[in-house]
N, C-alpha and C positions, 0 to 999 in steps of 0.2 A: 455882130455878124450879118452882113446882109443873104438872103440865101444864097445869090447866082456870084457870092464870091467866094471864092478859096482861101484856107485857112493861110496865113503869115507864118513862116519856121525862120529860124534863125542857123545861118550857114557857117559853119569851123571846119578850119582847113589844117590838117598837119601839112607843113613843108618837108620836105627831101632831106632839109636841115633841121628841122626842131625836133623838137623832144615834146613839143603837145602843140596843141589846139589851137588855134587862134580865131575869135569872131571875124569874117569878112565882109558878113552882108548877111542882106535878110532875102526872098520870095515866094510866091503864094507859087501852091502847089492841092493839087487835091490830096494827096497819099504820100507817104513819110516816102515808098520805094521815086515817083516822082521827082521829088521834093529833092532825093540822092543826084536824079539823072539831071536834074535842072541845076542843080548847082555843080556838078562837074562841069555842064556845059558853060555855066556862067561863069566860074571864081578857078578852072583849073583849067585857059584853055592854052598853056602855054608849059604844058606838063609838069609844072611846079609842086602840086601836091602826092603825098600817099597815102591818103585816108580822108572823111570826109563825113562829120557827123551832122546831123539836121534836130534841130529840136521844135516842138513845134513851138511858139512864140507866148499862147499863152499856158504853156507848163512851164515857164522862166521866173523864176523869183528870186525877188532881188532884194536888199538891203535898200533903205532911202536914205540919202546924203544927210539930213539933221538926223541919224542915229549914232553918223560914225565916232563923234567922240564915244557915246558907251560902246558902242560896239568896238572899237578897236583900242581907246587907249586901255585897258590895263594890259596889255601885252607889252607897252613903256616900260613895267615898272616888272618883269619876268627878262630878264636878260639872257636867262640859259635858254630860250624859245629862240636868238636870234643865232644861225648858225656861226660865226664868228665867235661864239665862244668854243667851239668843240674844233679840236684838229685831224683833221679829213687824212687818213692816212695814205700812204704812196701809194699808185695804183688804184686808187677809187678816181671815175671817171665821175660827169655828171651830175656833178652834186649843184 
């Protein structure tokens, strides 16, 4: 990173209708507080969000697409991990 360049931040917004945060984009900011304020201005102009998360991009770690087979394949043999295996009782919402 160049000395005159602010760090890159990943922005996640939780919508009023949603239960989870969704990645909406990236921006540059000097610190986390500035990143939240800039994210609010850039990504929630129509008051669609109720929560903002920002994560400095260099702190995000991800699997590599070439590892998908070894990472996700074992779950196919364990049907009990799939939500269709269980009966959800009446009155339980958002599962």
